[in-house]
Structure formats: C-alpha cells, structure tokens
mmCIF file as Biopython writes it, N, C-alpha, C and O atoms, coordinates in Angstrom:
data_model
#
loop_
_atom_site.group_PDB
_atom_site.id
_atom_site.type_symbol
_atom_site.label_atom_id
_atom_site.label_alt_id
_atom_site.label_comp_id
_atom_site.label_asym_id
_atom_site.label_entity_id
_atom_site.label_seq_id
_atom_site.pdbx_PDB_ins_code
_atom_site.Cartn_x
_atom_site.Cartn_y
_atom_site.Cartn_z
_atom_site.occupancy
_atom_site.B_iso_or_equiv
_atom_site.auth_seq_id
_atom_site.auth_asym_id
_atom_site.pdbx_PDB_model_num
ATOM 1   N N  . MET A ? 1  ? 61.032 -16.874 -5.021  1.0 0.0 1  A 1 
ATOM 2   C CA . MET A ? 1  ? 61.312 -16.859 -6.402  1.0 0.0 1  A 1 
ATOM 3   C C  . MET A ? 1  ? 62.236 -18.019 -6.849  1.0 0.0 1  A 1 
ATOM 4   O O  . MET A ? 1  ? 62.014 -18.634 -7.892  1.0 0.0 1  A 1 
ATOM 5   N N  . LYS A ? 2  ? 63.176 -18.273 -6.112  1.0 0.0 2  A 1 
ATOM 6   C CA . LYS A ? 2  ? 64.126 -19.410 -6.438  1.0 0.0 2  A 1 
ATOM 7   C C  . LYS A ? 2  ? 63.438 -20.661 -6.428  1.0 0.0 2  A 1 
ATOM 8   O O  . LYS A ? 2  ? 63.800 -21.525 -7.227  1.0 0.0 2  A 1 
ATOM 9   N N  . LYS A ? 3  ? 62.485 -20.884 -5.630  1.0 0.0 3  A 1 
ATOM 10  C CA . LYS A ? 3  ? 61.693 -22.066 -5.327  1.0 0.0 3  A 1 
ATOM 11  C C  . LYS A ? 3  ? 60.813 -22.336 -6.767  1.0 0.0 3  A 1 
ATOM 12  O O  . LYS A ? 3  ? 60.750 -23.421 -7.345  1.0 0.0 3  A 1 
ATOM 13  N N  . ALA A ? 4  ? 60.244 -21.250 -7.135  1.0 0.0 4  A 1 
ATOM 14  C CA . ALA A ? 4  ? 59.393 -21.327 -8.415  1.0 0.0 4  A 1 
ATOM 15  C C  . ALA A ? 4  ? 60.263 -21.622 -9.632  1.0 0.0 4  A 1 
ATOM 16  O O  . ALA A ? 4  ? 59.882 -22.388 -10.517 1.0 0.0 4  A 1 
ATOM 17  N N  . LEU A ? 5  ? 61.467 -20.981 -9.658  1.0 0.0 5  A 1 
ATOM 18  C CA . LEU A ? 5  ? 62.380 -21.280 -10.872 1.0 0.0 5  A 1 
ATOM 19  C C  . LEU A ? 5  ? 62.926 -22.689 -10.790 1.0 0.0 5  A 1 
ATOM 20  O O  . LEU A ? 5  ? 63.005 -23.382 -11.805 1.0 0.0 5  A 1 
ATOM 21  N N  . GLY A ? 6  ? 63.299 -23.120 -9.620  1.0 0.0 6  A 1 
ATOM 22  C CA . GLY A ? 6  ? 63.772 -24.526 -9.406  1.0 0.0 6  A 1 
ATOM 23  C C  . GLY A ? 6  ? 62.695 -25.573 -9.895  1.0 0.0 6  A 1 
ATOM 24  O O  . GLY A ? 6  ? 63.022 -26.508 -10.625 1.0 0.0 6  A 1 
ATOM 25  N N  . PHE A ? 7  ? 61.417 -25.383 -9.472  1.0 0.0 7  A 1 
ATOM 26  C CA . PHE A ? 7  ? 60.432 -26.338 -9.905  1.0 0.0 7  A 1 
ATOM 27  C C  . PHE A ? 7  ? 60.025 -26.197 -11.413 1.0 0.0 7  A 1 
ATOM 28  O O  . PHE A ? 7  ? 59.693 -27.175 -12.083 1.0 0.0 7  A 1 
ATOM 29  N N  . PHE A ? 8  ? 60.071 -24.965 -11.887 1.0 0.0 8  A 1 
ATOM 30  C CA . PHE A ? 8  ? 59.965 -24.813 -13.351 1.0 0.0 8  A 1 
ATOM 31  C C  . PHE A ? 8  ? 61.058 -25.467 -14.146 1.0 0.0 8  A 1 
ATOM 32  O O  . PHE A ? 8  ? 60.771 -26.054 -15.189 1.0 0.0 8  A 1 
ATOM 33  N N  . ALA A ? 9  ? 62.315 -25.398 -13.706 1.0 0.0 9  A 1 
ATOM 34  C CA . ALA A ? 9  ? 63.389 -26.080 -14.351 1.0 0.0 9  A 1 
ATOM 35  C C  . ALA A ? 9  ? 63.178 -27.606 -14.427 1.0 0.0 9  A 1 
ATOM 36  O O  . ALA A ? 9  ? 63.413 -28.294 -15.421 1.0 0.0 9  A 1 
ATOM 37  N N  . GLY A ? 10 ? 62.718 -28.028 -13.279 1.0 0.0 10 A 1 
ATOM 38  C CA . GLY A ? 10 ? 62.452 -29.456 -13.187 1.0 0.0 10 A 1 
ATOM 39  C C  . GLY A ? 10 ? 61.263 -29.970 -13.981 1.0 0.0 10 A 1 
ATOM 40  O O  . GLY A ? 10 ? 61.248 -31.112 -14.440 1.0 0.0 10 A 1 
ATOM 41  N N  . LEU A ? 11 ? 60.255 -29.094 -14.136 1.0 0.0 11 A 1 
ATOM 42  C CA . LEU A ? 11 ? 59.207 -29.532 -15.110 1.0 0.0 11 A 1 
ATOM 43  C C  . LEU A ? 11 ? 59.558 -29.422 -16.549 1.0 0.0 11 A 1 
ATOM 44  O O  . LEU A ? 11 ? 59.105 -30.222 -17.367 1.0 0.0 11 A 1 
ATOM 45  N N  . VAL A ? 12 ? 60.413 -28.379 -16.901 1.0 0.0 12 A 1 
ATOM 46  C CA . VAL A ? 12 ? 60.978 -28.347 -18.204 1.0 0.0 12 A 1 
ATOM 47  C C  . VAL A ? 12 ? 61.790 -29.597 -18.638 1.0 0.0 12 A 1 
ATOM 48  O O  . VAL A ? 12 ? 61.616 -30.172 -19.712 1.0 0.0 12 A 1 
ATOM 49  N N  . LEU A ? 13 ? 62.706 -29.963 -17.681 1.0 0.0 13 A 1 
ATOM 50  C CA . LEU A ? 13 ? 63.501 -31.150 -17.965 1.0 0.0 13 A 1 
ATOM 51  C C  . LEU A ? 13 ? 62.557 -32.328 -18.098 1.0 0.0 13 A 1 
ATOM 52  O O  . LEU A ? 13 ? 62.772 -33.147 -18.991 1.0 0.0 13 A 1 
ATOM 53  N N  . LEU A ? 14 ? 61.502 -32.478 -17.258 1.0 0.0 14 A 1 
ATOM 54  C CA . LEU A ? 14 ? 60.574 -33.595 -17.444 1.0 0.0 14 A 1 
ATOM 55  C C  . LEU A ? 14 ? 59.899 -33.561 -18.852 1.0 0.0 14 A 1 
ATOM 56  O O  . LEU A ? 14 ? 59.697 -34.591 -19.497 1.0 0.0 14 A 1 
ATOM 57  N N  . ALA A ? 15 ? 59.588 -32.410 -19.255 1.0 0.0 15 A 1 
ATOM 58  C CA . ALA A ? 15 ? 58.951 -32.362 -20.551 1.0 0.0 15 A 1 
ATOM 59  C C  . ALA A ? 15 ? 59.943 -32.731 -21.756 1.0 0.0 15 A 1 
ATOM 60  O O  . ALA A ? 15 ? 59.532 -33.308 -22.763 1.0 0.0 15 A 1 
ATOM 61  N N  . LEU A ? 16 ? 61.227 -32.370 -21.583 1.0 0.0 16 A 1 
ATOM 62  C CA . LEU A ? 16 ? 62.234 -32.738 -22.558 1.0 0.0 16 A 1 
ATOM 63  C C  . LEU A ? 16 ? 62.416 -34.227 -22.386 1.0 0.0 16 A 1 
ATOM 64  O O  . LEU A ? 16 ? 62.611 -34.898 -23.400 1.0 0.0 16 A 1 
ATOM 65  N N  . ALA A ? 17 ? 62.371 -34.819 -21.182 1.0 0.0 17 A 1 
ATOM 66  C CA . ALA A ? 17 ? 62.561 -36.323 -21.095 1.0 0.0 17 A 1 
ATOM 67  C C  . ALA A ? 17 ? 61.389 -37.054 -21.771 1.0 0.0 17 A 1 
ATOM 68  O O  . ALA A ? 17 ? 61.551 -38.143 -22.321 1.0 0.0 17 A 1 
ATOM 69  N N  . GLY A ? 18 ? 60.192 -36.417 -21.714 1.0 0.0 18 A 1 
ATOM 70  C CA . GLY A ? 18 ? 58.979 -37.041 -22.270 1.0 0.0 18 A 1 
ATOM 71  C C  . GLY A ? 18 ? 59.086 -37.036 -23.792 1.0 0.0 18 A 1 
ATOM 72  O O  . GLY A ? 18 ? 58.679 -37.992 -24.453 1.0 0.0 18 A 1 
ATOM 73  N N  . GLY A ? 19 ? 59.621 -35.985 -24.330 1.0 0.0 19 A 1 
ATOM 74  C CA . GLY A ? 19 ? 59.874 -35.828 -25.759 1.0 0.0 19 A 1 
ATOM 75  C C  . GLY A ? 19 ? 60.940 -36.902 -26.237 1.0 0.0 19 A 1 
ATOM 76  O O  . GLY A ? 19 ? 60.756 -37.544 -27.271 1.0 0.0 19 A 1 
ATOM 77  N N  . ALA A ? 20 ? 61.963 -37.053 -25.510 1.0 0.0 20 A 1 
ATOM 78  C CA . ALA A ? 20 ? 63.022 -37.949 -25.821 1.0 0.0 20 A 1 
ATOM 79  C C  . ALA A ? 20 ? 62.458 -39.367 -25.611 1.0 0.0 20 A 1 
ATOM 80  O O  . ALA A ? 20 ? 62.897 -40.236 -26.364 1.0 0.0 20 A 1 
ATOM 81  N N  . ALA A ? 21 ? 61.639 -39.679 -24.784 1.0 0.0 21 A 1 
ATOM 82  C CA . ALA A ? 21 ? 61.009 -41.069 -24.541 1.0 0.0 21 A 1 
ATOM 83  C C  . ALA A ? 21 ? 60.129 -41.359 -25.766 1.0 0.0 21 A 1 
ATOM 84  O O  . ALA A ? 21 ? 60.047 -42.478 -26.273 1.0 0.0 21 A 1 
ATOM 85  N N  . ARG A ? 22 ? 59.457 -40.236 -26.220 1.0 0.0 22 A 1 
ATOM 86  C CA . ARG A ? 22 ? 58.550 -40.551 -27.297 1.0 0.0 22 A 1 
ATOM 87  C C  . ARG A ? 22 ? 59.329 -40.765 -28.581 1.0 0.0 22 A 1 
ATOM 88  O O  . ARG A ? 22 ? 58.900 -41.567 -29.411 1.0 0.0 22 A 1 
ATOM 89  N N  . THR A ? 23 ? 60.492 -40.065 -28.796 1.0 0.0 23 A 1 
ATOM 90  C CA . THR A ? 23 ? 61.369 -40.283 -29.912 1.0 0.0 23 A 1 
ATOM 91  C C  . THR A ? 23 ? 61.890 -41.698 -29.855 1.0 0.0 23 A 1 
ATOM 92  O O  . THR A ? 23 ? 61.924 -42.428 -30.846 1.0 0.0 23 A 1 
ATOM 93  N N  . ALA A ? 24 ? 62.304 -42.064 -28.619 1.0 0.0 24 A 1 
ATOM 94  C CA . ALA A ? 24 ? 62.871 -43.480 -28.532 1.0 0.0 24 A 1 
ATOM 95  C C  . ALA A ? 24 ? 61.775 -44.581 -28.996 1.0 0.0 24 A 1 
ATOM 96  O O  . ALA A ? 24 ? 62.011 -45.527 -29.748 1.0 0.0 24 A 1 
ATOM 97  N N  . SER A ? 25 ? 60.595 -44.285 -28.427 1.0 0.0 25 A 1 
ATOM 98  C CA . SER A ? 25 ? 59.515 -45.286 -28.864 1.0 0.0 25 A 1 
ATOM 99  C C  . SER A ? 25 ? 59.238 -45.333 -30.313 1.0 0.0 25 A 1 
ATOM 100 O O  . SER A ? 25 ? 58.974 -46.411 -30.846 1.0 0.0 25 A 1 
ATOM 101 N N  . ILE A ? 26 ? 59.281 -44.252 -30.971 1.0 0.0 26 A 1 
ATOM 102 C CA . ILE A ? 26 ? 59.210 -44.237 -32.393 1.0 0.0 26 A 1 
ATOM 103 C C  . ILE A ? 26 ? 60.360 -45.040 -33.065 1.0 0.0 26 A 1 
ATOM 104 O O  . ILE A ? 26 ? 60.162 -45.836 -33.984 1.0 0.0 26 A 1 
ATOM 105 N N  . GLY A ? 27 ? 61.551 -44.771 -32.542 1.0 0.0 27 A 1 
ATOM 106 C CA . GLY A ? 27 ? 62.748 -45.493 -33.081 1.0 0.0 27 A 1 
ATOM 107 C C  . GLY A ? 27 ? 62.603 -46.979 -32.856 1.0 0.0 27 A 1 
ATOM 108 O O  . GLY A ? 27 ? 62.839 -47.787 -33.754 1.0 0.0 27 A 1 
ATOM 109 N N  . TRP A ? 28 ? 62.215 -47.324 -31.656 1.0 0.0 28 A 1 
ATOM 110 C CA . TRP A ? 28 ? 62.038 -48.799 -31.358 1.0 0.0 28 A 1 
ATOM 111 C C  . TRP A ? 28 ? 60.953 -49.459 -32.325 1.0 0.0 28 A 1 
ATOM 112 O O  . TRP A ? 28 ? 61.134 -50.539 -32.886 1.0 0.0 28 A 1 
ATOM 113 N N  . GLY A ? 29 ? 59.921 -48.759 -32.440 1.0 0.0 29 A 1 
ATOM 114 C CA . GLY A ? 29 ? 58.745 -49.226 -33.194 1.0 0.0 29 A 1 
ATOM 115 C C  . GLY A ? 29 ? 59.069 -49.266 -34.798 1.0 0.0 29 A 1 
ATOM 116 O O  . GLY A ? 29 ? 58.524 -50.062 -35.562 1.0 0.0 29 A 1 
ATOM 117 N N  . GLY A ? 30 ? 59.969 -48.359 -35.166 1.0 0.0 30 A 1 
ATOM 118 C CA . GLY A ? 30 ? 60.343 -48.348 -36.620 1.0 0.0 30 A 1 
ATOM 119 C C  . GLY A ? 30 ? 61.354 -49.372 -36.973 1.0 0.0 30 A 1 
ATOM 120 O O  . GLY A ? 30 ? 61.638 -49.554 -38.157 1.0 0.0 30 A 1 
ATOM 121 N N  . GLY A ? 31 ? 61.925 -50.065 -36.008 1.0 0.0 31 A 1 
ATOM 122 C CA . GLY A ? 31 ? 62.915 -51.036 -36.251 1.0 0.0 31 A 1 
ATOM 123 C C  . GLY A ? 31 ? 64.341 -50.502 -36.132 1.0 0.0 31 A 1 
ATOM 124 O O  . GLY A ? 31 ? 65.334 -51.196 -36.351 1.0 0.0 31 A 1 
ATOM 125 N N  . ASP A ? 32 ? 64.369 -49.252 -35.778 1.0 0.0 32 A 1 
ATOM 126 C CA . ASP A ? 32 ? 65.751 -48.515 -35.679 1.0 0.0 32 A 1 
ATOM 127 C C  . ASP A ? 32 ? 66.169 -48.731 -34.198 1.0 0.0 32 A 1 
ATOM 128 O O  . ASP A ? 32 ? 65.867 -47.892 -33.349 1.0 0.0 32 A 1 
ATOM 129 N N  . THR A ? 33 ? 66.824 -49.793 -33.906 1.0 0.0 33 A 1 
ATOM 130 C CA . THR A ? 33 ? 67.162 -50.046 -32.504 1.0 0.0 33 A 1 
ATOM 131 C C  . THR A ? 33 ? 68.307 -49.166 -31.958 1.0 0.0 33 A 1 
ATOM 132 O O  . THR A ? 33 ? 68.443 -48.992 -30.747 1.0 0.0 33 A 1 
ATOM 133 N N  . ASP A ? 34 ? 69.171 -48.587 -32.926 1.0 0.0 34 A 1 
ATOM 134 C CA . ASP A ? 34 ? 70.232 -47.770 -32.416 1.0 0.0 34 A 1 
ATOM 135 C C  . ASP A ? 34 ? 69.638 -46.441 -32.005 1.0 0.0 34 A 1 
ATOM 136 O O  . ASP A ? 34 ? 70.047 -45.902 -30.976 1.0 0.0 34 A 1 
ATOM 137 N N  . ILE A ? 35 ? 68.644 -45.847 -32.787 1.0 0.0 35 A 1 
ATOM 138 C CA . ILE A ? 35 ? 67.909 -44.633 -32.385 1.0 0.0 35 A 1 
ATOM 139 C C  . ILE A ? 35 ? 67.180 -44.889 -31.184 1.0 0.0 35 A 1 
ATOM 140 O O  . ILE A ? 35 ? 67.254 -44.074 -30.265 1.0 0.0 35 A 1 
ATOM 141 N N  . GLY A ? 36 ? 66.463 -45.953 -31.075 1.0 0.0 36 A 1 
ATOM 142 C CA . GLY A ? 36 ? 65.619 -46.296 -29.843 1.0 0.0 36 A 1 
ATOM 143 C C  . GLY A ? 36 ? 66.594 -46.308 -28.604 1.0 0.0 36 A 1 
ATOM 144 O O  . GLY A ? 36 ? 66.253 -45.761 -27.556 1.0 0.0 36 A 1 
ATOM 145 N N  . PHE A ? 37 ? 67.722 -46.893 -28.727 1.0 0.0 37 A 1 
ATOM 146 C CA . PHE A ? 37 ? 68.614 -47.188 -27.454 1.0 0.0 37 A 1 
ATOM 147 C C  . PHE A ? 37 ? 69.180 -45.779 -27.110 1.0 0.0 37 A 1 
ATOM 148 O O  . PHE A ? 37 ? 69.190 -45.414 -25.934 1.0 0.0 37 A 1 
ATOM 149 N N  . TRP A ? 38 ? 69.639 -44.998 -28.079 1.0 0.0 38 A 1 
ATOM 150 C CA . TRP A ? 38 ? 70.358 -43.807 -27.678 1.0 0.0 38 A 1 
ATOM 151 C C  . TRP A ? 38 ? 69.278 -42.722 -27.205 1.0 0.0 38 A 1 
ATOM 152 O O  . TRP A ? 38 ? 69.575 -41.918 -26.322 1.0 0.0 38 A 1 
ATOM 153 N N  . TRP A ? 39 ? 68.190 -42.720 -27.731 1.0 0.0 39 A 1 
ATOM 154 C CA . TRP A ? 39 ? 67.076 -41.768 -27.153 1.0 0.0 39 A 1 
ATOM 155 C C  . TRP A ? 39 ? 66.594 -42.239 -25.760 1.0 0.0 39 A 1 
ATOM 156 O O  . TRP A ? 39 ? 66.224 -41.418 -24.921 1.0 0.0 39 A 1 
ATOM 157 N N  . THR A ? 40 ? 66.600 -43.496 -25.536 1.0 0.0 40 A 1 
ATOM 158 C CA . THR A ? 40 ? 66.233 -44.056 -24.188 1.0 0.0 40 A 1 
ATOM 159 C C  . THR A ? 40 ? 67.291 -43.685 -23.196 1.0 0.0 40 A 1 
ATOM 160 O O  . THR A ? 40 ? 66.975 -43.359 -22.052 1.0 0.0 40 A 1 
ATOM 161 N N  . VAL A ? 41 ? 68.587 -43.726 -23.610 1.0 0.0 41 A 1 
ATOM 162 C CA . VAL A ? 41 ? 69.664 -43.289 -22.752 1.0 0.0 41 A 1 
ATOM 163 C C  . VAL A ? 41 ? 69.533 -41.707 -22.453 1.0 0.0 41 A 1 
ATOM 164 O O  . VAL A ? 41 ? 69.775 -41.283 -21.323 1.0 0.0 41 A 1 
ATOM 165 N N  . ILE A ? 42 ? 69.175 -40.920 -23.415 1.0 0.0 42 A 1 
ATOM 166 C CA . ILE A ? 42 ? 69.011 -39.456 -23.267 1.0 0.0 42 A 1 
ATOM 167 C C  . ILE A ? 42 ? 67.829 -39.195 -22.337 1.0 0.0 42 A 1 
ATOM 168 O O  . ILE A ? 42 ? 67.918 -38.376 -21.423 1.0 0.0 42 A 1 
ATOM 169 N N  . ALA A ? 43 ? 66.712 -39.904 -22.580 1.0 0.0 43 A 1 
ATOM 170 C CA . ALA A ? 43 ? 65.521 -39.736 -21.758 1.0 0.0 43 A 1 
ATOM 171 C C  . ALA A ? 43 ? 65.860 -40.268 -20.292 1.0 0.0 43 A 1 
ATOM 172 O O  . ALA A ? 43 ? 65.222 -39.733 -19.385 1.0 0.0 43 A 1 
ATOM 173 N N  . SER A ? 44 ? 66.627 -41.085 -20.004 1.0 0.0 44 A 1 
ATOM 174 C CA . SER A ? 44 ? 66.963 -41.548 -18.756 1.0 0.0 44 A 1 
ATOM 175 C C  . SER A ? 44 ? 67.793 -40.482 -18.056 1.0 0.0 44 A 1 
ATOM 176 O O  . SER A ? 44 ? 67.494 -40.173 -16.903 1.0 0.0 44 A 1 
ATOM 177 N N  . PHE A ? 45 ? 68.818 -39.898 -18.678 1.0 0.0 45 A 1 
ATOM 178 C CA . PHE A ? 45 ? 69.587 -38.792 -18.115 1.0 0.0 45 A 1 
ATOM 179 C C  . PHE A ? 45 ? 68.712 -37.686 -17.868 1.0 0.0 45 A 1 
ATOM 180 O O  . PHE A ? 45 ? 68.804 -37.188 -16.746 1.0 0.0 45 A 1 
ATOM 181 N N  . LEU A ? 46 ? 67.885 -37.192 -18.663 1.0 0.0 46 A 1 
ATOM 182 C CA . LEU A ? 46 ? 66.916 -36.022 -18.527 1.0 0.0 46 A 1 
ATOM 183 C C  . LEU A ? 46 ? 66.038 -36.313 -17.367 1.0 0.0 46 A 1 
ATOM 184 O O  . LEU A ? 46 ? 65.768 -35.418 -16.566 1.0 0.0 46 A 1 
ATOM 185 N N  . THR A ? 47 ? 65.593 -37.482 -17.240 1.0 0.0 47 A 1 
ATOM 186 C CA . THR A ? 47 ? 64.749 -37.843 -16.052 1.0 0.0 47 A 1 
ATOM 187 C C  . THR A ? 47 ? 65.471 -37.749 -14.751 1.0 0.0 47 A 1 
ATOM 188 O O  . THR A ? 47 ? 64.983 -37.136 -13.802 1.0 0.0 47 A 1 
ATOM 189 N N  . ILE A ? 48 ? 66.599 -38.334 -14.694 1.0 0.0 48 A 1 
ATOM 190 C CA . ILE A ? 48 ? 67.485 -38.091 -13.517 1.0 0.0 48 A 1 
ATOM 191 C C  . ILE A ? 48 ? 67.715 -36.673 -13.188 1.0 0.0 48 A 1 
ATOM 192 O O  . ILE A ? 48 ? 67.549 -36.252 -12.044 1.0 0.0 48 A 1 
ATOM 193 N N  . ALA A ? 49 ? 68.101 -35.916 -14.183 1.0 0.0 49 A 1 
ATOM 194 C CA . ALA A ? 49 ? 68.345 -34.405 -13.910 1.0 0.0 49 A 1 
ATOM 195 C C  . ALA A ? 49 ? 67.042 -33.713 -13.489 1.0 0.0 49 A 1 
ATOM 196 O O  . ALA A ? 49 ? 67.114 -32.877 -12.589 1.0 0.0 49 A 1 
ATOM 197 N N  . ALA A ? 50 ? 65.943 -33.965 -14.017 1.0 0.0 50 A 1 
ATOM 198 C CA . ALA A ? 50 ? 64.652 -33.511 -13.584 1.0 0.0 50 A 1 
ATOM 199 C C  . ALA A ? 50 ? 64.375 -33.769 -12.224 1.0 0.0 50 A 1 
ATOM 200 O O  . ALA A ? 50 ? 64.033 -32.860 -11.467 1.0 0.0 50 A 1 
ATOM 201 N N  . LEU A ? 51 ? 64.517 -35.124 -11.799 1.0 0.0 51 A 1 
ATOM 202 C CA . LEU A ? 51 ? 64.204 -35.436 -10.334 1.0 0.0 51 A 1 
ATOM 203 C C  . LEU A ? 51 ? 65.270 -34.773 -9.374  1.0 0.0 51 A 1 
ATOM 204 O O  . LEU A ? 51 ? 64.940 -34.409 -8.245  1.0 0.0 51 A 1 
ATOM 205 N N  . GLY A ? 52 ? 66.473 -34.637 -9.822  1.0 0.0 52 A 1 
ATOM 206 C CA . GLY A ? 52 ? 67.398 -33.893 -8.972  1.0 0.0 52 A 1 
ATOM 207 C C  . GLY A ? 52 ? 66.995 -32.462 -8.860  1.0 0.0 52 A 1 
ATOM 208 O O  . GLY A ? 52 ? 67.116 -31.922 -7.761  1.0 0.0 52 A 1 
ATOM 209 N N  . ALA A ? 53 ? 66.499 -31.744 -9.937  1.0 0.0 53 A 1 
ATOM 210 C CA . ALA A ? 53 ? 66.188 -30.465 -9.848  1.0 0.0 53 A 1 
ATOM 211 C C  . ALA A ? 53 ? 64.916 -30.336 -8.878  1.0 0.0 53 A 1 
ATOM 212 O O  . ALA A ? 53 ? 64.945 -29.441 -8.034  1.0 0.0 53 A 1 
ATOM 213 N N  . LEU A ? 54 ? 63.947 -31.073 -8.945  1.0 0.0 54 A 1 
ATOM 214 C CA . LEU A ? 54 ? 62.774 -31.163 -8.225  1.0 0.0 54 A 1 
ATOM 215 C C  . LEU A ? 54 ? 63.013 -31.402 -6.697  1.0 0.0 54 A 1 
ATOM 216 O O  . LEU A ? 54 ? 62.525 -30.658 -5.846  1.0 0.0 54 A 1 
ATOM 217 N N  . VAL A ? 55 ? 63.774 -32.455 -6.408  1.0 0.0 55 A 1 
ATOM 218 C CA . VAL A ? 55 ? 64.056 -32.830 -5.125  1.0 0.0 55 A 1 
ATOM 219 C C  . VAL A ? 55 ? 65.027 -31.927 -4.463  1.0 0.0 55 A 1 
ATOM 220 O O  . VAL A ? 55 ? 64.854 -31.638 -3.279  1.0 0.0 55 A 1 
ATOM 221 N N  . GLY A ? 56 ? 66.025 -31.461 -5.125  1.0 0.0 56 A 1 
ATOM 222 C CA . GLY A ? 56 ? 66.982 -30.383 -4.663  1.0 0.0 56 A 1 
ATOM 223 C C  . GLY A ? 56 ? 66.250 -29.116 -4.403  1.0 0.0 56 A 1 
ATOM 224 O O  . GLY A ? 56 ? 66.546 -28.490 -3.386  1.0 0.0 56 A 1 
ATOM 225 N N  . THR A ? 57 ? 65.372 -28.685 -5.164  1.0 0.0 57 A 1 
ATOM 226 C CA . THR A ? 57 ? 64.589 -27.530 -4.852  1.0 0.0 57 A 1 
ATOM 227 C C  . THR A ? 57 ? 63.781 -27.588 -3.627  1.0 0.0 57 A 1 
ATOM 228 O O  . THR A ? 57 ? 63.716 -26.657 -2.825  1.0 0.0 57 A 1 
ATOM 229 N N  . ALA A ? 58 ? 63.107 -28.815 -3.494  1.0 0.0 58 A 1 
ATOM 230 C CA . ALA A ? 58 ? 62.319 -29.016 -2.274  1.0 0.0 58 A 1 
ATOM 231 C C  . ALA A ? 58 ? 63.125 -29.088 -1.061  1.0 0.0 58 A 1 
ATOM 232 O O  . ALA A ? 58 ? 62.714 -28.514 -0.052  1.0 0.0 58 A 1 
ATOM 233 N N  . ILE A ? 59 ? 64.169 -29.696 -1.047  1.0 0.0 59 A 1 
ATOM 234 C CA . ILE A ? 59 ? 65.203 -29.784 0.051   1.0 0.0 59 A 1 
ATOM 235 C C  . ILE A ? 59 ? 65.758 -28.471 0.412   1.0 0.0 59 A 1 
ATOM 236 O O  . ILE A ? 59 ? 65.727 -28.090 1.582   1.0 0.0 59 A 1 
ATOM 237 N N  . HIS A ? 60 ? 66.315 -27.689 -0.628  1.0 0.0 60 A 1 
ATOM 238 C CA . HIS A ? 60 ? 66.959 -26.477 -0.327  1.0 0.0 60 A 1 
ATOM 239 C C  . HIS A ? 60 ? 66.021 -25.260 0.013   1.0 0.0 60 A 1 
ATOM 240 O O  . HIS A ? 60 ? 66.441 -24.233 0.545   1.0 0.0 60 A 1 
ATOM 241 N N  . SER A ? 61 ? 64.747 -25.469 -0.336  1.0 0.0 61 A 1 
ATOM 242 C CA . SER A ? 61 ? 63.884 -24.282 -0.093  1.0 0.0 61 A 1 
ATOM 243 C C  . SER A ? 61 ? 63.076 -24.331 1.144   1.0 0.0 61 A 1 
ATOM 244 O O  . SER A ? 61 ? 62.283 -23.415 1.362   1.0 0.0 61 A 1 
ATOM 245 N N  . ARG A ? 62 ? 63.209 -25.367 2.020   1.0 0.0 62 A 1 
ATOM 246 C CA . ARG A ? 62 ? 62.723 -25.564 3.273   1.0 0.0 62 A 1 
ATOM 247 C C  . ARG A ? 62 ? 63.162 -24.510 4.228   1.0 0.0 62 A 1 
ATOM 248 O O  . ARG A ? 62 ? 64.329 -24.120 4.177   1.0 0.0 62 A 1 
ATOM 249 N N  . PRO A ? 63 ? 62.330 -24.017 5.090   1.0 0.0 63 A 1 
ATOM 250 C CA . PRO A ? 63 ? 62.681 -23.162 6.059   1.0 0.0 63 A 1 
ATOM 251 C C  . PRO A ? 63 ? 63.671 -23.728 7.042   1.0 0.0 63 A 1 
ATOM 252 O O  . PRO A ? 63 ? 63.659 -24.944 7.231   1.0 0.0 63 A 1 
ATOM 253 N N  . ASP A ? 64 ? 64.534 -22.958 7.691   1.0 0.0 64 A 1 
ATOM 254 C CA . ASP A ? 64 ? 65.417 -23.560 8.673   1.0 0.0 64 A 1 
ATOM 255 C C  . ASP A ? 64 ? 64.683 -23.910 9.935   1.0 0.0 64 A 1 
ATOM 256 O O  . ASP A ? 64 ? 63.784 -23.165 10.327  1.0 0.0 64 A 1 
ATOM 257 N N  . SER A ? 65 ? 64.983 -24.911 10.546  1.0 0.0 65 A 1 
ATOM 258 C CA . SER A ? 65 ? 64.254 -25.382 11.843  1.0 0.0 65 A 1 
ATOM 259 C C  . SER A ? 65 ? 65.084 -24.943 13.081  1.0 0.0 65 A 1 
ATOM 260 O O  . SER A ? 65 ? 64.888 -25.387 14.213  1.0 0.0 65 A 1 
ATOM 261 N N  . ARG A ? 66 ? 65.996 -24.059 12.765  1.0 0.0 66 A 1 
ATOM 262 C CA . ARG A ? 66 ? 66.739 -23.491 14.015  1.0 0.0 66 A 1 
ATOM 263 C C  . ARG A ? 66 ? 66.078 -22.527 14.792  1.0 0.0 66 A 1 
ATOM 264 O O  . ARG A ? 66 ? 66.627 -22.053 15.787  1.0 0.0 66 A 1 
#
C-alpha cells in the first residue's frame, strides 16, 4: 500500500509540474517574462520533488536482500 501511495504522490507532483510548465509557457509567449520565469522555477521544484518521491519510493520499497 505504501508503494502505491508513494508512486501516486509522485505522479500527482508530475501533473502539477506539467501545469506549472504550461503556465510558464503561456507567460513567456505572452511577453510576461516575470510570470514565465517564476512559473519555470516552480515547475522545476515540483519536478525535483516528483522525481524524489518516485525514486525514493522505488528504493525504499525494495525487499531486503538479507
């Protein structure tokens, strides 16, 4: 159950990162460089968090080899 929740959390964070990246793209395209820049920063942080959740779940849900 913990494995499924960890991967679900990672996927939710990836979806949020995608939305932030889309908003950044709209900001850059509309000439609002400040909006584009800060949403790019937010998208980057969310992507890092998502990868941390996915990789951490994969590492910590492995069976012990002892």
